[in-house]
C-alpha positions as YAML, in Angstrom:
chain: A
units: angstrom
residues:
- id: 1
  name: PHE
  ca: [224.85, 121.60, -5.97]
- id: 2
  name: PRO
  ca: [221.49, 122.49, -4.33]
- id: 3
  name: VAL
  ca: [222.67, 120.45, -1.31]
- id: 4
  name: VAL
  ca: [225.86, 122.53, -1.17]
- id: 5
  name: VAL
  ca: [223.96, 125.83, -1.42]
- id: 6
  name: GLY
  ca: [221.46, 124.61, 1.17]
- id: 7
  name: ARG
  ca: [224.29, 123.86, 3.58]
- id: 8
  name: ILE
  ca: [225.80, 127.34, 3.10]
- id: 9
  name: ALA
  ca: [222.42, 129.08, 3.45]
- id: 10
  name: TRP
  ca: [221.58, 127.13, 6.62]
- id: 11
  name: THR
  ca: [224.91, 127.94, 8.31]
- id: 12
  name: ALA
  ca: [224.58, 131.59, 7.23]
- id: 13
  name: TRP
  ca: [221.17, 131.81, 8.95]
- id: 14
  name: ARG
  ca: [222.37, 129.85, 11.97]
- id: 15
  name: ASP
  ca: [225.51, 131.95, 12.53]
- id: 16
  name: GLY
  ca: [224.26, 135.28, 11.16]
- id: 17
  name: ASN
  ca: [227.10, 135.24, 8.62]
- id: 18
  name: ALA
  ca: [226.44, 137.91, 5.94]
- id: 19
  name: SER
  ca: [229.27, 136.81, 3.64]
- id: 20
  name: ARG
  ca: [227.91, 133.27, 3.53]
- id: 21
  name: ALA
  ca: [224.44, 134.60, 2.84]
- id: 22
  name: MET
  ca: [225.81, 136.60, -0.09]
- id: 23
  name: LEU
  ca: [227.64, 133.51, -1.43]
- id: 24
  name: ALA
  ca: [224.44, 131.46, -1.24]
- id: 25
  name: ALA
  ca: [222.46, 134.21, -2.98]
- id: 26
  name: TRP
  ca: [224.94, 134.59, -5.87]
- id: 27
  name: ALA
  ca: [225.27, 130.83, -6.22]
- id: 28
  name: THR
  ca: [221.50, 130.50, -6.49]
- id: 29
  name: ALA
  ca: [221.27, 133.41, -8.95]
- id: 30
  name: PHE
  ca: [223.88, 131.96, -11.30]
- id: 31
  name: LEU
  ca: [222.35, 128.50, -11.01]
- id: 32
  name: ILE
  ca: [219.00, 129.89, -12.16]
- id: 33
  name: LEU
  ca: [220.63, 131.85, -15.00]
- id: 34
  name: THR
  ca: [222.45, 128.74, -16.17]
- id: 35
  name: LEU
  ca: [219.23, 126.73, -16.21]
- id: 36
  name: ILE
  ca: [217.65, 129.49, -18.32]
- id: 37
  name: GLN
  ca: [220.66, 130.00, -20.64]
- id: 38
  name: ILE
  ca: [223.38, 127.35, -20.63]
- id: 39
  name: ARG
  ca: [226.04, 129.86, -21.71]
- id: 40
  name: PHE
  ca: [225.99, 131.30, -18.16]
- id: 41
  name: ALA
  ca: [227.73, 128.07, -17.10]
- id: 42
  name: ASN
  ca: [231.01, 129.95, -17.67]
- id: 43
  name: SER
  ca: [230.14, 132.44, -14.93]
- id: 44
  name: PHE
  ca: [228.41, 129.83, -12.78]
- id: 45
  name: SER
  ca: [231.55, 127.68, -12.71]
- id: 46
  name: VAL
  ca: [233.32, 130.28, -10.52]
- id: 47
  name: VAL
  ca: [230.72, 130.40, -7.77]
- id: 48
  name: TYR
  ca: [230.27, 126.64, -8.13]
- id: 49
  name: ALA
  ca: [233.96, 126.07, -7.36]
- id: 50
  name: ILE
  ca: [233.93, 128.50, -4.42]
- id: 51
  name: ALA
  ca: [230.75, 127.13, -2.83]
- id: 52
  name: THR
  ca: [231.71, 123.50, -3.35]
- id: 53
  name: GLY
  ca: [235.18, 124.17, -1.95]
- id: 54
  name: VAL
  ca: [233.77, 125.78, 1.19]
- id: 55
  name: VAL
  ca: [231.53, 122.83, 1.96]
- id: 56
  name: ALA
  ca: [234.17, 120.29, 0.97]
- id: 57
  name: MET
  ca: [236.63, 121.78, 3.47]
- id: 58
  name: GLU
  ca: [234.00, 121.62, 6.22]
- id: 59
  name: VAL
  ca: [233.40, 117.95, 5.44]
- id: 60
  name: PHE
  ca: [237.15, 117.34, 5.36]
- id: 61
  name: ASP
  ca: [237.64, 118.99, 8.76]
- id: 62
  name: ALA
  ca: [234.74, 117.01, 10.23]
- id: 63
  name: LEU
  ca: [236.24, 113.77, 9.00]
- id: 64
  name: ARG
  ca: [239.68, 114.72, 10.28]
- id: 65
  name: ARG
  ca: [238.29, 115.50, 13.75]
- id: 66
  name: GLY
  ca: [236.21, 112.32, 13.81]
- id: 67
  name: ARG
  ca: [236.40, 109.87, 16.70]
- id: 68
  name: PRO
  ca: [239.08, 107.15, 16.42]
- id: 69
  name: GLU
  ca: [236.45, 104.41, 16.45]
- id: 70
  name: ALA
  ca: [234.78, 105.98, 13.38]
- id: 71
  name: ARG
  ca: [237.62, 105.01, 11.07]
- id: 72
  name: TRP
  ca: [235.24, 103.64, 8.46]
- id: 73
  name: MET
  ca: [233.68, 107.11, 8.18]
- id: 74
  name: ARG
  ca: [237.07, 108.71, 7.61]
- id: 75
  name: ALA
  ca: [238.04, 106.01, 5.14]
- id: 76
  name: SER
  ca: [234.82, 106.61, 3.24]
- id: 77
  name: GLY
  ca: [235.51, 110.33, 3.20]
- id: 78
  name: TRP
  ca: [239.00, 109.89, 1.82]
- id: 79
  name: ALA
  ca: [237.65, 107.47, -0.79]
- id: 80
  name: ALA
  ca: [235.07, 110.07, -1.86]
- id: 81
  name: PHE
  ca: [237.77, 112.73, -2.18]
- id: 82
  name: GLY
  ca: [239.93, 110.33, -4.18]
- id: 83
  name: LEU
  ca: [237.07, 109.56, -6.54]
- id: 84
  name: ALA
  ca: [236.38, 113.27, -7.02]
- id: 85
  name: ALA
  ca: [240.06, 113.84, -7.81]
- id: 86
  name: LEU
  ca: [240.06, 111.04, -10.40]
- id: 87
  name: LEU
  ca: [236.92, 112.39, -12.02]
- id: 88
  name: THR
  ca: [238.51, 115.85, -12.19]
- id: 89
  name: LEU
  ca: [241.66, 114.48, -13.78]
- id: 90
  name: ASP
  ca: [239.53, 112.56, -16.28]
- id: 91
  name: THR
  ca: [237.84, 115.76, -17.43]
- id: 92
  name: PHE
  ca: [241.26, 117.37, -17.84]
- id: 93
  name: ALA
  ca: [242.46, 114.42, -19.90]
- id: 94
  name: SER
  ca: [239.42, 114.46, -22.17]
- id: 95
  name: PHE
  ca: [239.78, 118.20, -22.82]
- id: 96
  name: TYR
  ca: [243.56, 118.54, -23.12]
- id: 97
  name: GLY
  ca: [244.21, 115.10, -24.62]
- id: 98
  name: PRO
  ca: [243.63, 116.14, -28.26]
- id: 99
  name: TYR
  ca: [245.92, 119.16, -27.82]
- id: 100
  name: LEU
  ca: [248.70, 116.96, -26.46]
- id: 101
  name: GLN
  ca: [248.22, 114.55, -29.37]
- id: 102
  name: LYS
  ca: [248.45, 117.40, -31.87]
- id: 103
  name: SER
  ca: [251.62, 118.62, -30.19]
- id: 104
  name: ALA
  ca: [253.14, 115.16, -30.56]
- id: 105
  name: LEU
  ca: [252.13, 114.94, -34.21]
- id: 106
  name: ALA
  ca: [253.45, 118.44, -34.87]
- id: 107
  name: LEU
  ca: [256.92, 117.19, -33.99]
- id: 108
  name: GLN
  ca: [256.66, 114.79, -36.93]
- id: 109
  name: LYS
  ca: [254.74, 116.77, -39.56]
- id: 110
  name: GLU
  ca: [255.75, 120.19, -40.84]
- id: 111
  name: GLY
  ca: [252.22, 121.10, -41.93]
- id: 112
  name: LEU
  ca: [250.79, 120.48, -38.47]
- id: 113
  name: ARG
  ca: [253.67, 122.35, -36.85]
- id: 114
  name: ARG
  ca: [252.91, 125.45, -38.96]
- id: 115
  name: ARG
  ca: [249.23, 125.23, -38.05]
- id: 116
  name: GLY
  ca: [249.89, 125.02, -34.31]
- id: 117
  name: LEU
  ca: [247.28, 123.86, -31.81]
- id: 118
  name: ILE
  ca: [244.32, 125.23, -33.76]
- id: 119
  name: SER
  ca: [241.97, 122.57, -35.15]
- id: 120
  name: ALA
  ca: [241.85, 121.84, -38.87]
- id: 121
  name: HIS
  ca: [238.35, 123.30, -39.06]
- id: 122
  name: HIS
  ca: [239.29, 126.54, -37.32]
- id: 123
  name: PHE
  ca: [242.52, 126.74, -39.27]
- id: 124
  name: LEU
  ca: [240.50, 127.20, -42.47]
- id: 125
  name: TYR
  ca: [238.58, 130.08, -40.93]
- id: 126
  name: ASP
  ca: [241.77, 131.61, -39.60]
- id: 127
  name: VAL
  ca: [243.25, 131.62, -43.12]
- id: 128
  name: ALA
  ca: [240.04, 132.93, -44.70]
- id: 129
  name: ALA
  ca: [239.67, 135.65, -42.07]
- id: 130
  name: ARG
  ca: [243.20, 136.91, -42.65]
- id: 131
  name: TRP
  ca: [242.43, 137.11, -46.37]
- id: 132
  name: ILE
  ca: [239.22, 139.06, -45.67]
- id: 133
  name: ALA
  ca: [241.17, 141.46, -43.44]
- id: 134
  name: SER
  ca: [243.72, 142.21, -46.15]
- id: 135
  name: ARG
  ca: [241.67, 141.98, -49.36]
- id: 136
  name: THR
  ca: [238.21, 143.37, -48.62]
- id: 137
  name: PRO
  ca: [237.04, 146.92, -47.86]
- id: 138
  name: PRO
  ca: [237.30, 147.80, -44.16]
- id: 139
  name: THR
  ca: [234.13, 148.62, -42.25]
- id: 140
  name: SER
  ca: [233.21, 151.15, -39.58]
- id: 141
  name: GLY
  ca: [232.34, 150.24, -36.04]
- id: 142
  name: TYR
  ca: [234.97, 147.62, -35.25]
- id: 143
  name: LEU
  ca: [236.14, 149.56, -32.18]
- id: 144
  name: ASP
  ca: [233.21, 151.98, -31.86]
- id: 145
  name: VAL
  ca: [229.73, 150.47, -31.74]
- id: 146
  name: ALA
  ca: [228.23, 153.91, -32.40]
- id: 147
  name: ASP
  ca: [229.36, 153.57, -36.05]
- id: 148
  name: ARG
  ca: [227.17, 151.47, -38.34]
- id: 149
  name: PRO
  ca: [229.19, 148.99, -40.46]
- id: 150
  name: GLU
  ca: [228.93, 149.28, -44.24]
- id: 151
  name: TYR
  ca: [228.31, 145.54, -44.62]
- id: 152
  name: GLY
  ca: [228.36, 142.26, -42.71]
- id: 153
  name: VAL
  ca: [229.80, 138.75, -43.04]
- id: 154
  name: LEU
  ca: [227.72, 135.59, -42.73]
- id: 155
  name: CYS
  ca: [229.32, 132.40, -41.43]
- id: 156
  name: ASN
  ca: [228.90, 129.32, -39.27]
- id: 157
  name: TRP
  ca: [227.94, 130.73, -35.87]
- id: 158
  name: GLY
  ca: [230.48, 128.55, -34.07]
- id: 159
  name: VAL
  ca: [233.42, 130.44, -35.60]
- id: 160
  name: GLY
  ca: [231.99, 133.95, -35.44]
- id: 161
  name: HIS
  ca: [234.30, 135.16, -32.66]
- id: 162
  name: LEU
  ca: [237.42, 133.88, -34.41]
- id: 163
  name: LEU
  ca: [236.36, 135.37, -37.73]
- id: 164
  name: ARG
  ca: [235.53, 138.77, -36.21]
- id: 165
  name: TYR
  ca: [238.84, 138.91, -34.36]
- id: 166
  name: ARG
  ca: [240.98, 137.97, -37.36]
- id: 167
  name: SER
  ca: [239.09, 139.81, -40.10]
- id: 168
  name: GLU
  ca: [237.95, 142.88, -38.12]
- id: 169
  name: ARG
  ca: [234.58, 142.67, -39.87]
- id: 170
  name: PRO
  ca: [231.08, 142.48, -38.37]
- id: 171
  name: MET
  ca: [229.42, 139.07, -38.12]
- id: 172
  name: VAL
  ca: [225.73, 138.46, -38.72]
- id: 173
  name: GLN
  ca: [225.83, 135.64, -36.17]
- id: 174
  name: ASP
  ca: [228.55, 134.45, -33.82]
- id: 175
  name: ASN
  ca: [229.26, 132.09, -30.93]
- id: 176
  name: PHE
  ca: [226.50, 133.63, -28.82]
- id: 177
  name: GLY
  ca: [224.07, 131.78, -31.10]
- id: 178
  name: VAL
  ca: [220.45, 132.77, -30.56]
- id: 179
  name: TYR
  ca: [221.48, 134.95, -27.61]
- id: 180
  name: GLY
  ca: [223.30, 137.28, -30.00]
- id: 181
  name: GLY
  ca: [220.05, 138.00, -31.84]
- id: 182
  name: ARG
  ca: [217.20, 135.62, -32.62]
- id: 183
  name: ASP
  ca: [216.20, 137.38, -35.86]
- id: 184
  name: THR
  ca: [219.64, 137.24, -37.48]
- id: 185
  name: PHE
  ca: [220.22, 133.69, -36.22]
- id: 186
  name: ASP
  ca: [216.98, 132.50, -37.81]
- id: 187
  name: ALA
  ca: [217.73, 134.43, -41.01]
- id: 188
  name: ALA
  ca: [221.11, 132.70, -41.29]
- id: 189
  name: TRP
  ca: [219.43, 129.29, -41.04]
- id: 190
  name: ARG
  ca: [216.92, 130.27, -43.71]
- id: 191
  name: TYR
  ca: [219.74, 131.33, -46.02]
- id: 192
  name: TYR
  ca: [221.78, 128.14, -45.77]
- id: 193
  name: LEU
  ca: [218.76, 125.82, -45.94]
- id: 194
  name: THR
  ca: [216.73, 127.42, -48.74]
- id: 195
  name: SER
  ca: [216.82, 125.86, -52.20]
- id: 196
  name: ASP
  ca: [215.85, 129.14, -53.93]
- id: 197
  name: GLU
  ca: [218.90, 131.25, -54.78]
- id: 198
  name: GLU
  ca: [216.83, 134.39, -55.31]
- id: 199
  name: GLU
  ca: [215.38, 134.00, -51.83]
- id: 200
  name: ALA
  ca: [218.91, 133.47, -50.50]
- id: 201
  name: VAL
  ca: [220.15, 136.67, -52.14]
- id: 202
  name: SER
  ca: [217.12, 138.53, -50.76]
- id: 203
  name: ILE
  ca: [218.03, 137.37, -47.24]
- id: 204
  name: LEU
  ca: [221.60, 138.58, -47.73]
- id: 205
  name: ASP
  ca: [220.30, 141.96, -48.93]
- id: 206
  name: GLN
  ca: [218.08, 142.28, -45.85]
- id: 207
  name: LEU
  ca: [221.02, 141.44, -43.57]
- id: 208
  name: GLY
  ca: [223.47, 143.71, -45.40]
- id: 209
  name: VAL
  ca: [225.80, 140.80, -46.14]
- id: 210
  name: ARG
  ca: [228.63, 141.23, -48.65]
- id: 211
  name: TYR
  ca: [230.55, 138.00, -47.99]
- id: 212
  name: VAL
  ca: [229.40, 134.49, -47.09]
- id: 213
  name: LEU
  ca: [231.58, 131.68, -45.75]
- id: 214
  name: ALA
  ca: [230.39, 128.15, -46.36]
- id: 215
  name: ASP
  ca: [231.59, 124.78, -45.09]
- id: 216
  name: PHE
  ca: [230.01, 121.42, -44.30]
- id: 217
  name: GLN
  ca: [228.37, 122.75, -41.12]
- id: 218
  name: GLY
  ca: [226.29, 125.33, -42.99]
- id: 219
  name: PRO
  ca: [224.76, 127.76, -40.48]
- id: 220
  name: GLY
  ca: [226.53, 126.09, -37.57]
- id: 221
  name: ALA
  ca: [225.21, 122.60, -36.90]
- id: 222
  name: SER
  ca: [225.27, 119.17, -38.43]
- id: 223
  name: ARG
  ca: [221.50, 119.07, -38.94]
- id: 224
  name: PRO
  ca: [220.89, 117.42, -42.34]
- id: 225
  name: ALA
  ca: [220.31, 120.00, -45.08]
- id: 226
  name: PRO
  ca: [218.08, 119.46, -48.13]
- id: 227
  name: TRP
  ca: [219.99, 117.95, -51.05]
- id: 228
  name: ASN
  ca: [219.48, 121.11, -53.13]
- id: 229
  name: SER
  ca: [219.92, 123.67, -50.32]
- id: 230
  name: MET
  ca: [222.30, 126.62, -50.53]
- id: 231
  name: MET
  ca: [224.59, 124.79, -48.12]
- id: 232
  name: ARG
  ca: [224.90, 121.88, -50.58]
- id: 233
  name: LEU
  ca: [225.25, 124.16, -53.59]
- id: 234
  name: LEU
  ca: [228.05, 126.15, -51.96]
- id: 235
  name: VAL
  ca: [229.94, 123.22, -50.41]
- id: 236
  name: ASP
  ca: [229.29, 120.10, -52.48]
- id: 237
  name: SER
  ca: [229.30, 121.54, -56.02]
- id: 238
  name: HIS
  ca: [230.95, 124.93, -55.36]
- id: 239
  name: GLY
  ca: [228.22, 126.71, -57.26]
- id: 240
  name: SER
  ca: [228.49, 124.62, -60.42]
- id: 241
  name: GLU
  ca: [225.75, 122.48, -61.93]
- id: 242
  name: LYS
  ca: [226.35, 118.89, -60.87]
- id: 243
  name: ASP
  ca: [224.71, 115.53, -61.57]
- id: 244
  name: LEU
  ca: [224.28, 113.38, -58.48]
- id: 245
  name: ALA
  ca: [224.43, 109.61, -58.22]
- id: 246
  name: SER
  ca: [220.75, 109.65, -57.25]
- id: 247
  name: GLY
  ca: [219.86, 110.98, -60.69]
- id: 248
  name: LYS
  ca: [219.08, 114.46, -59.41]
- id: 249
  name: THR
  ca: [220.94, 117.53, -60.60]
- id: 250
  name: LEU
  ca: [222.23, 120.32, -58.39]
- id: 251
  name: PRO
  ca: [221.47, 123.61, -60.17]
- id: 252
  name: ALA
  ca: [224.22, 126.14, -60.74]
- id: 253
  name: LEU
  ca: [224.45, 129.29, -58.63]
- id: 254
  name: THR
  ca: [224.20, 132.35, -60.85]
- id: 255
  name: ARG
  ca: [224.12, 135.08, -58.17]
- id: 256
  name: HIS
  ca: [227.12, 133.92, -56.12]
- id: 257
  name: ARG
  ca: [230.78, 133.93, -57.09]
- id: 258
  name: LEU
  ca: [233.67, 132.30, -55.26]
- id: 259
  name: VAL
  ca: [236.30, 134.91, -54.32]
- id: 260
  name: PHE
  ca: [238.56, 132.87, -52.02]
- id: 261
  name: HIS
  ca: [239.15, 129.22, -51.20]
- id: 262
  name: ALA
  ca: [241.03, 127.71, -48.26]
- id: 263
  name: HIS
  ca: [242.10, 124.12, -47.66]
- id: 264
  name: THR
  ca: [244.14, 122.22, -45.08]
- id: 265
  name: ASP
  ca: [246.47, 120.21, -47.30]
- id: 266
  name: PRO
  ca: [248.91, 122.75, -48.79]
- id: 267
  name: ALA
  ca: [251.36, 120.12, -50.00]
- id: 268
  name: GLY
  ca: [250.67, 118.73, -53.45]
- id: 269
  name: SER
  ca: [247.40, 120.60, -53.89]
- id: 270
  name: ALA
  ca: [248.05, 122.19, -57.28]
- id: 271
  name: GLY
  ca: [245.78, 120.84, -59.96]
- id: 272
  name: GLY
  ca: [243.45, 119.12, -57.51]
- id: 273
  name: PRO
  ca: [239.73, 119.80, -57.03]
- id: 274
  name: LEU
  ca: [238.42, 122.32, -54.52]
- id: 275
  name: ALA
  ca: [237.12, 119.63, -52.16]
- id: 276
  name: ALA
  ca: [239.75, 116.90, -51.98]
- id: 277
  name: THR
  ca: [238.47, 115.06, -48.89]
- id: 278
  name: ARG
  ca: [235.76, 115.60, -46.34]
- id: 279
  name: PRO
  ca: [234.98, 117.03, -43.94]
- id: 280
  name: HIS
  ca: [237.65, 119.58, -43.00]
- id: 281
  name: THR
  ca: [239.59, 120.42, -46.14]
- id: 282
  name: SER
  ca: [237.50, 123.00, -47.97]
- id: 283
  name: LEU
  ca: [236.13, 126.46, -47.16]
- id: 284
  name: GLY
  ca: [234.83, 129.00, -49.64]
- id: 285
  name: VAL
  ca: [234.32, 132.75, -49.33]
- id: 286
  name: TRP
  ca: [231.46, 133.86, -51.57]
- id: 287
  name: GLU
  ca: [230.18, 137.23, -52.73]
- id: 288
  name: PRO
  ca: [226.59, 137.82, -53.91]
- id: 289
  name: VAL
  ca: [226.57, 139.50, -57.32]
- id: 290
  name: ALA
  ca: [224.03, 140.71, -59.86]
- id: 291
  name: GLY
  ca: [225.60, 138.58, -62.59]
- id: 292
  name: ALA
  ca: [225.65, 139.25, -66.33]
- id: 293
  name: ARG
  ca: [222.67, 138.24, -68.47]
- id: 294
  name: VAL
  ca: [223.80, 136.66, -71.73]
- id: 295
  name: ARG
  ca: [221.25, 135.96, -74.46]
- id: 296
  name: GLY
  ca: [221.55, 133.91, -77.62]
- id: 297
  name: SER
  ca: [219.75, 131.72, -80.11]
- id: 298
  name: ALA
  ca: [220.02, 128.06, -81.00]
- id: 299
  name: VAL
  ca: [217.97, 125.18, -82.31]
- id: 300
  name: PRO
  ca: [214.64, 125.07, -80.42]
- id: 301
  name: GLY
  ca: [214.87, 122.63, -77.49]
- id: 302
  name: ALA
  ca: [218.67, 122.45, -77.62]
- id: 303
  name: ARG
  ca: [220.56, 122.21, -74.30]
- id: 304
  name: ILE
  ca: [223.09, 125.02, -74.02]
- id: 305
  name: VAL
  ca: [226.01, 124.68, -71.58]
- id: 306
  name: ALA
  ca: [228.32, 127.50, -70.52]
- id: 307
  name: SER
  ca: [231.47, 126.82, -68.53]
- id: 308
  name: VAL
  ca: [234.59, 128.65, -67.41]
- id: 309
  name: ASP
  ca: [237.75, 127.45, -65.67]
- id: 310
  name: LEU
  ca: [238.60, 128.86, -62.24]
- id: 311
  name: THR
  ca: [242.02, 128.56, -60.58]
- id: 312
  name: THR
  ca: [242.72, 129.32, -56.94]
- id: 313
  name: ALA
  ca: [245.87, 131.00, -55.68]
- id: 314
  name: SER
  ca: [247.14, 127.59, -54.55]
- id: 315
  name: GLY
  ca: [246.69, 126.11, -58.01]
- id: 316
  name: ARG
  ca: [243.50, 124.15, -57.39]
- id: 317
  name: VAL
  ca: [241.16, 124.11, -60.38]
- id: 318
  name: HIS
  ca: [237.40, 124.20, -60.65]
- id: 319
  name: VAL
  ca: [235.07, 124.30, -63.64]
- id: 320
  name: TYR
  ca: [231.99, 126.45, -63.21]
- id: 321
  name: GLU
  ca: [229.18, 125.13, -65.39]
- id: 322
  name: VAL
  ca: [225.58, 126.18, -65.99]
- id: 323
  name: SER
  ca: [223.07, 124.97, -68.54]
- id: 324
  name: THR
  ca: [219.71, 126.00, -69.98]
- id: 325
  name: THR
  ca: [217.38, 124.94, -72.78]
- id: 326
  name: ALA
  ca: [216.41, 126.99, -75.84]
- id: 327
  name: ASP
  ca: [212.68, 127.74, -76.00]
- id: 328
  name: GLU
  ca: [210.34, 127.06, -78.91]
- id: 329
  name: GLY
  ca: [211.61, 130.15, -80.68]
- id: 330
  name: GLY
  ca: [215.24, 129.09, -80.24]
- id: 331
  name: ARG
  ca: [215.98, 131.78, -77.63]
- id: 332
  name: TYR
  ca: [217.96, 131.16, -74.46]
- id: 333
  name: ALA
  ca: [219.50, 133.23, -71.67]
- id: 334
  name: PHE
  ca: [222.14, 132.74, -68.98]
- id: 335
  name: VAL
  ca: [223.03, 134.67, -65.87]
- id: 336
  name: LEU
  ca: [226.78, 134.28, -65.35]
- id: 337
  name: PRO
  ca: [228.44, 135.27, -62.03]
- id: 338
  name: TYR
  ca: [232.09, 135.31, -63.15]
- id: 339
  name: SER
  ca: [233.57, 138.05, -65.30]
- id: 340
  name: THR
  ca: [236.38, 137.17, -67.70]
- id: 341
  name: GLU
  ca: [237.13, 140.85, -68.36]
- id: 342
  name: ARG
  ca: [237.28, 142.49, -64.95]
- id: 343
  name: ARG
  ca: [239.50, 140.66, -62.47]
- id: 344
  name: PHE
  ca: [238.20, 140.82, -58.92]
- id: 345
  name: GLY
  ca: [241.31, 139.51, -57.17]
- id: 346
  name: SER
  ca: [244.22, 137.10, -57.42]
- id: 347
  name: ALA
  ca: [242.69, 134.47, -55.10]
- id: 348
  name: ILE
  ca: [240.40, 133.17, -57.86]
- id: 349
  name: ARG
  ca: [241.48, 133.56, -61.50]
- id: 350
  name: THR
  ca: [239.11, 132.93, -64.40]
- id: 351
  name: ALA
  ca: [239.96, 131.75, -67.88]
- id: 352
  name: ASP
  ca: [239.93, 134.36, -70.68]
- id: 353
  name: GLN
  ca: [236.54, 133.31, -71.96]
- id: 354
  name: TYR
  ca: [233.58, 131.02, -71.38]
- id: 355
  name: ARG
  ca: [233.07, 127.90, -73.43]
...
């Protein structure tokens, strides 16, 4: 591209052409912006196409007007244009190919036909966002940035635009990534990667977050997360204490409760676990809560386990479990995030009592 811009700038100076000079200047400006922030490639692509087209037509005309004896030059030019056309078609095929494949599959499978062209991953967020829009308190400022929202929603940054559009709620981070705010972007990473739930809740309080969405991408990338990070606790064990094959135990979340669960396999899902298969079938919407402190007494050193059954609106079941150990005086205490007395919605139903 610098060769193309150089050609336009040289002819602008040679011919005194102001419009060409302006094209060269804007092309250079957007090139620099793109090198600084790759997201400007969207804007740069326009001036790239215009500038490249201008020079390409000049080359084409020069080849067409070439001398008869210079046929090899014209043949080379046509070959170059043919190669460029093939490369362009290849990029189209790589981008649109998956959509065409989904369209073909949708003719055979009812579930895919209902989902449309949206990916399985984004489908989960689309479903969750519609639930948030209809079942959570509305916020100020959706159409007027002068109004401060009452709370925010934390999610994978790569789906922030979709979630904001469908739910009409403010996102802590979105598809602008770090360019939408370095402080909130970094805070989101700290939340999903910390292994201290109290620190995680403190981050949510600082950000004004009322709802958290969690899937296998965590804050928005496939960077490996610590085995006991909030990302793992929310996605792998759904907040419940869980023994791992490595011999380690994922602790239970006591300050987060699951308020909605989405999955991509609606057929035959009743009675199944929350996460049937990986990686695209499970998405949870979580709410930070104070929890209820429950105290009791038992034999000193005894392991005390509390559990309660949860059922999603689709019929999937999950057992929330947390354990503790009685101290030397036989005293123990739990913090339990799910209430069996006050129902907080029909999306997640709890059993009548803890075991």
